[in-house]
C-alpha positions in Angstrom: -10.0 6.4 16.6 -12.4 9.3 17.0 -9.7 11.9 16.7 -8.2 10.1 13.7 -11.6 9.8 12.0 -12.4 13.5 12.5 -9.0 14.4 11.1 -9.7 12.7 7.8 -6.6 10.5 7.9 -8.6 7.4 7.1 -9.7 8.9 3.8 -8.6 6.9 0.7 -5.7 8.4 -1.3 -6.6 7.3 -4.9 -4.3 9.8 -6.6 -1.3 8.7 -4.5 -1.8 4.9 -5.2 -2.7 5.2 -8.9 0.4 7.3 -9.4 2.5 4.8 -7.5 1.1 1.9 -9.5 1.7 3.7 -12.8 5.2 4.6 -12.0 6.1 1.1 -10.8 4.6 -0.4 -13.9 6.6 2.0 -16.2 9.8 1.3 -14.2 9.3 -2.5 -14.4 8.6 -2.2 -18.1 11.8 -0.1 -18.6 13.8 -2.6 -16.6 12.6 -5.5 -18.7 13.3 -3.5 -21.9 16.9 -2.8 -20.6 17.3 -6.5 -19.8 16.5 -7.5 -23.4 18.5 -4.8 -25.0 21.7 -5.4 -22.9 21.7 -9.0 -23.8 24.5 -11.4 -22.8 26.5 -9.2 -20.5 27.5 -9.3 -16.8 26.0 -5.8 -16.6 22.8 -7.8 -16.3 23.6 -8.3 -12.6 23.0 -4.5 -12.1 19.7 -5.0 -13.8 19.0 -7.8 -11.4 19.7 -5.6 -8.4 17.4 -2.9 -9.7 14.7 -5.4 -10.4 15.0 -6.7 -6.8 14.4 -3.2 -5.4 11.5 -2.5 -7.7 9.8 -5.8 -6.8 10.3 -4.9 -3.1 8.4 -1.7 -3.8 5.8 -3.7 -5.7 5.3 -5.9 -2.6 4.8 -2.8 -0.4 2.0 -1.8 -2.7 0.5 -5.3 -2.5 0.8 -5.1 1.3 -1.2 -1.8 1.3 -3.9 -3.4 -0.9 -4.1 -6.5 1.3 -4.8 -4.2 4.3 -7.6 -2.4 2.4 -5.6 0.8 2.3 -6.1 1.6 -1.4 -9.9 1.2 -2.2 -13.0 1.3 -0.1 -14.2 -1.8 -1.9 -12.8 -5.0 -0.5 -13.2 -6.7 -3.9 -11.1 -4.0 -5.6 -8.4 -4.4 -2.9 -8.4 -8.1 -3.4 -8.0 -7.8 -7.2 -5.3 -5.1 -6.7 -3.4 -7.5 -4.4 -3.8 -10.4 -7.0 -2.5 -8.2 -9.8 0.4 -6.6 -7.9 1.5 -9.6 -5.7 0.7 -12.6 -7.9 1.1 -11.2 -11.4 3.8 -8.6 -10.9 5.9 -10.2 -8.2 5.0 -13.9 -8.5 3.9 -14.2 -4.8 0.8 -15.7 -3.5 -1.6 -13.1 -2.0 -3.7 -15.8 -0.3 -0.7 -17.3 1.5 0.7 -14.0 2.6 -2.6 -12.5 3.6 -3.5 -15.4 5.9 0.0 -15.4 7.5 0.1 -11.6 7.9 -3.4 -11.4 9.4 -2.4 -13.8 12.2 0.7 -11.6 12.9 -1.4 -8.4 13.1 -3.9 -10.1 15.5 -1.3 -11.1 18.0 2.2 -9.8 17.2 5.1 -11.3 19.1 2.8 -13.8 20.9 4.0 -17.3 21.4 2.1 -20.0 19.3 0.0 -17.2 17.7 2.3 -15.0 15.7 3.7 -17.1 12.7 6.6 -14.6 12.4 8.2 -15.9 15.6 7.3 -19.6 15.0 10.0 -22.2 15.3 12.1 -22.8 12.2 15.6 -22.1 11.1 15.9 -19.2 13.7 15.0 -19.6 17.4 13.1 -16.6 18.8 12.3 -18.0 22.2 14.1 -20.1 24.7 11.2 -22.6 24.6 12.5 -23.7 21.2 16.0 -24.3 22.4 15.9 -27.9 23.6 16.0 -29.2 20.0 18.9 -26.9 19.2 21.2 -27.5 22.2 23.7 -29.9 20.6 25.6 -30.4 17.4 25.3 -28.2 14.4 21.9 -26.8 15.5 23.4 -25.6 18.8 26.4 -24.0 16.9 24.0 -22.2 14.6 21.7 -21.0 17.3 24.6 -19.5 19.3 25.5 -17.4 16.2 22.1 -16.9 14.6 22.1 -13.2 15.1 25.3 -12.8 13.0 23.9 -15.2 10.4 20.4 -13.5 10.2 21.2 -11.1 7.4 23.1 -13.6 5.3 20.2 -16.0 5.7 17.9 -13.3 4.3 19.5 -13.9 0.9 17.5 -17.1 0.8 14.2 -15.5 1.9 13.2 -14.4 -1.7 13.3 -18.1 -2.8 11.5 -19.1 0.4 8.7 -16.6 -0.1 8.0 -17.9 -3.7 8.2 -21.6 -2.6 5.8 -21.0 0.3 3.3 -19.3 -1.9 3.4 -22.0 -4.6 3.0 -24.8 -2.0 -0.1 -23.0 -0.6 -1.9 -22.4 -3.9 -1.2 -25.9 -5.1 -1.9 -27.4 -1.7 -5.2 -28.7 -0.2 -5.9 -25.8 2.2 -8.5 -23.2 1.4 -7.4 -20.5 -0.9 -9.8 -17.8 -2.1 -9.7 -17.4 -5.9 -7.3 -20.3 -6.2 -7.6 -20.6 -10.1 -6.7 -16.9 -10.5 -3.8 -17.2 -8.1 -2.5 -20.3 -9.9 -2.9 -18.7 -13.3 -1.2 -15.4 -12.3 1.7 -17.0 -10.4 2.4 -19.7 -13.0 2.3 -17.1 -15.8 4.7 -14.8 -13.9 7.2 -17.4 -12.7 7.3 -19.5 -15.8 7.4 -16.5 -18.1 10.1 -14.8 -16.1 12.4 -17.8 -16.0 11.8 -18.5 -19.7 12.7 -14.9 -20.6 15.9 -15.0 -18.4 17.2 -18.1 -20.1 16.1 -16.9 -23.6 18.2 -13.8 -23.3 21.1 -15.2 -21.2 23.3 -18.3 -21.3 22.7 -20.8 -18.5 25.5 -19.7 -16.2 24.7 -16.1 -16.5 21.0 -16.8 -16.2 21.4 -18.5 -12.9 23.7 -15.7 -11.7 21.0 -13.2 -12.6 18.3 -15.1 -10.8 20.6 -15.6 -7.7 21.3 -11.9 -7.5 17.7 -10.8 -8.0 16.2 -13.3 -5.6 18.9 -12.9 -3.0 18.7 -9.1 -2.9 14.9 -9.2 -3.0 14.8 -11.4 0.1 17.4 -9.3 1.8 15.4 -6.1 1.1 12.1 -7.7 2.4 13.7 -9.0 5.5 15.6 -5.7 6.2 12.3 -3.9 5.9 10.2 -6.1 8.1 12.6 -7.4 10.8 13.2 -4.0 12.6 9.5 -3.7 13.4 9.2 -6.4 16.0 12.3 -8.5 16.4 13.9 -7.8 19.8 10.7 -6.4 21.2 9.0 -8.2 24.1 7.6 -11.7 23.3 4.5 -12.6 25.4 2.8 -15.9 26.1 -0.6 -16.6 24.5 -2.2 -16.7 27.9 -1.3 -13.1 28.8 -4.2 -10.7 29.0 -3.4 -7.4 27.3 -5.6 -4.8 25.7 -5.5 -4.0 22.0 -3.7 -0.6 22.4 -0.9 -2.0 24.6 -0.5 -5.2 22.5 0.0 -3.2 19.3 2.2 -0.4 20.8 4.4 -2.2 23.3 5.3 -5.1 21.0 6.1 -2.8 17.9 9.0 -0.5 17.1 9.1 2.5 14.9 12.1 3.6 12.8 13.2 7.2 12.7 13.9 8.9 9.4 12.6 11.2 6.7 11.1 10.7 3.3 13.9 8.4 2.2 13.2 6.0 5.1 9.5 6.1 4.2 10.3 5.2 0.7 12.9 2.5 1.6 10.6 0.8 4.1 7.3 1.3 2.3 5.8 3.0 5.3 6.6 0.1 7.6 8.8 2.4 9.6 5.5 3.7 11.2 4.9 0.2 12.5 3.0 1.3 15.7 0.6 3.5 13.7 0.2 0.8 11.1 -0.7 -1.8 13.7 -3.2 0.5 15.4 -4.8 1.6 12.1 -3.9 -1.2 9.5 -6.3 0.2 6.9 -5.0 3.7 7.0 -3.4 4.8 3.7 0.4 4.8 3.8 0.9 8.6 3.3 -1.3 9.3 6.4 0.9 7.3 8.8 3.5 10.2 9.1 0.7 12.6 9.9 -1.0 10.4 12.5 2.3 9.7 14.4 2.2 12.8 16.6 -1.4 12.0 17.6 -0.5 8.4 18.6 2.7 9.5 20.4 0.8 12.1 22.4 -2.0 9.6 23.2 0.5 7.0 24.5 2.4 9.6 26.5 -0.8 10.7 28.2 -1.4 7.1 29.3 2.2 6.3 30.2 2.5 3.7 27.5 6.1 3.2 26.2 6.4 4.3 22.6 9.5 2.8 21.1 11.4 4.5 18.2 15.0 4.1 17.1 17.2 4.5 14.0 17.3 1.8 11.3 21.0 0.9 12.0 20.3 0.6 15.8 17.3 -1.5 15.1 19.5 -3.9 13.2 21.9 -4.0 16.1 19.0 -4.8 18.4 17.8 -7.7 16.2 21.3 -9.2 15.9 21.9 -8.9 19.7 18.5 -10.3 20.6 18.9 -13.4 18.3 22.4 -14.1 19.7 21.2 -13.8 23.3 18.4 -16.2 22.7 20.7 -18.6 20.9 23.4 -18.4 23.6 20.8 -19.5 26.2 21.4 -22.9 24.8 24.4 -23.0 27.2 21.9 -22.9 30.1 18.4 -24.0 29.3 17.1 -22.6 32.6 18.2 -19.1 32.0 16.3 -16.7 29.7 18.6 -13.9 28.6 15.7 -11.4 28.4 14.6 -12.3 31.9 18.1 -11.8 33.2 18.3 -8.4 31.4 15.1 -7.2 33.0 16.1 -8.4 36.4 19.4 -6.6 36.2 17.7 -3.4 35.2 15.3 -3.6 38.2 
């Protein structure tokens, strides 16, 4: 931290973020204009695909604001998140921030990280007893192959989870603002779609946009931790090793940085969550050298290989349903030793 502070890499990058915000706003405005001008045409599905990618980039910007990367002021970052996530993308900043904060505190930790909690997918063998027979067992054994197709539903799931939170009974900071922004965005968006397009074409547009948005989000977040070690909540591990050993970086150049919104520097992001996105590439050599000097494994691979790892890991966990007493990861580590 001392080295990073002295290097100036924690300094706010206002020019970068204001430019990014302005460009995304113009591109979204241009996309909406194209949508209205094209009218009733199946070419609208191309517009839906473009919109899905742009909204993914919008959520990366919201992610940065939620981590206090953009402004020094916490209040300014909160409002930036509300405008970008709630008003632009129709997602609940409050819901996402609470969930993501728990993930950062204890990534890949059983009963602590919500990203590996039990649900449709099974991430640990402890969750297998309820998926050992019938359709659940069939699905679990093939969940790795089904992972990416399932992401086509993630966009819809993200919106539903946010709406349930802001209209629920749990605490939500600035609830009236979240409700107003999300309602205006979602209702206005759906109304515009069906005002311009006939019913069938409108549903097709929404399906493509939401499906590709969910796929894009999942394909950007999944490589960072899925297939990395999962630890019990009782394990004692220091902050440095917890964040480095349980995270994975993705190799690549500027195009990878753009595609993944800086999440390809996952190790650096977990060590310095409030570091502005453009500084992550610059801090990487410092972190890598720091870890090497302390014999701490620094994991980095290509994007395609990370997808292979995710699919293989999920299949191995699911296949353990055949033998509830055998953990595939334990067997793998034992064979290596």
